[in-house]
C-alpha positions in Angstrom: 74.8 97.1 105.9 74.0 98.1 102.1 73.5 101.7 101.0 70.0 102.5 100.3 70.8 105.7 98.4 70.3 105.8 94.6 73.4 106.5 92.6 72.4 110.1 92.0 72.0 110.7 95.7 75.3 109.3 96.6 77.9 112.0 97.6 80.5 113.0 95.4 84.1 113.0 96.2 86.1 116.3 95.4 89.7 116.3 95.6 91.3 119.7 96.0 94.4 120.2 94.1 96.9 122.9 94.8 96.7 126.0 92.6 98.6 129.2 91.8 97.2 132.3 89.9 99.0 134.5 87.4 97.9 137.2 84.8 99.0 137.4 81.3 99.2 141.1 80.5 99.0 142.7 77.0 102.4 144.8 76.7 101.6 148.2 75.4 97.9 147.4 74.6 94.6 145.9 75.2 93.2 142.6 74.3 90.7 143.3 71.5 89.4 139.7 71.2 86.7 138.4 69.3 84.4 135.8 70.9 85.8 133.0 68.9 89.4 134.1 69.6 88.5 134.3 73.5 86.9 130.9 73.5 89.9 129.3 71.7 92.4 131.2 74.4 90.3 130.3 77.3 89.9 126.6 76.1 94.0 126.3 75.6 94.5 127.5 79.1 92.0 125.4 80.8 93.0 122.2 79.0 96.7 122.7 78.2 97.9 124.5 81.3 95.6 123.1 82.8 93.6 125.6 84.5 90.6 125.6 86.8 89.4 129.3 85.7 90.4 131.8 83.1 88.8 135.3 82.8 89.2 138.7 81.4 90.1 141.7 83.3 90.4 145.5 83.0 88.1 147.8 81.1 88.9 147.3 78.2 90.5 144.1 79.0 94.2 144.2 79.3 95.0 141.2 81.2 93.9 137.4 81.2 93.7 136.0 84.9 94.4 132.5 85.4 94.0 130.2 88.4 96.1 127.2 87.5 96.6 123.6 88.9 99.8 122.5 90.6 102.5 123.8 92.7 105.0 125.0 89.9 104.1 128.4 88.7 105.3 128.1 84.9 103.5 128.6 81.8 104.9 126.7 78.8 106.9 128.8 76.4 105.2 127.2 73.4 101.6 127.9 74.9 102.4 131.5 75.7 104.0 131.8 72.3 100.8 130.4 70.5 98.3 132.6 72.9 100.4 135.7 71.8 99.9 134.8 68.1 96.1 134.4 68.4 95.9 137.5 70.6 97.9 139.8 68.3 100.0 141.3 71.3 102.8 140.4 73.2 102.0 139.1 76.8 103.8 139.4 80.1 103.4 136.7 82.7 102.7 138.2 86.2 102.8 136.0 89.1 
């Protein structure tokens, strides 16, 4: 039997991938990020890590919470180095 559903009415297949969470914590300070820097940090983590969500936490912000895809809890050293440069503070990874 042929489907009578229009393409916009057809259900979407969602694949649930494993994930792990970690925080990037500013060592000895806070994250004083401009909107432009935060946008770049968030984009890098979403695309390069890759992550499904990234958010600032704390008042004032002192950590970046990341929900990352995959089962191997790891942050690429080169990515961490670039994030520290753009954030202007050393970052510690907490799992």
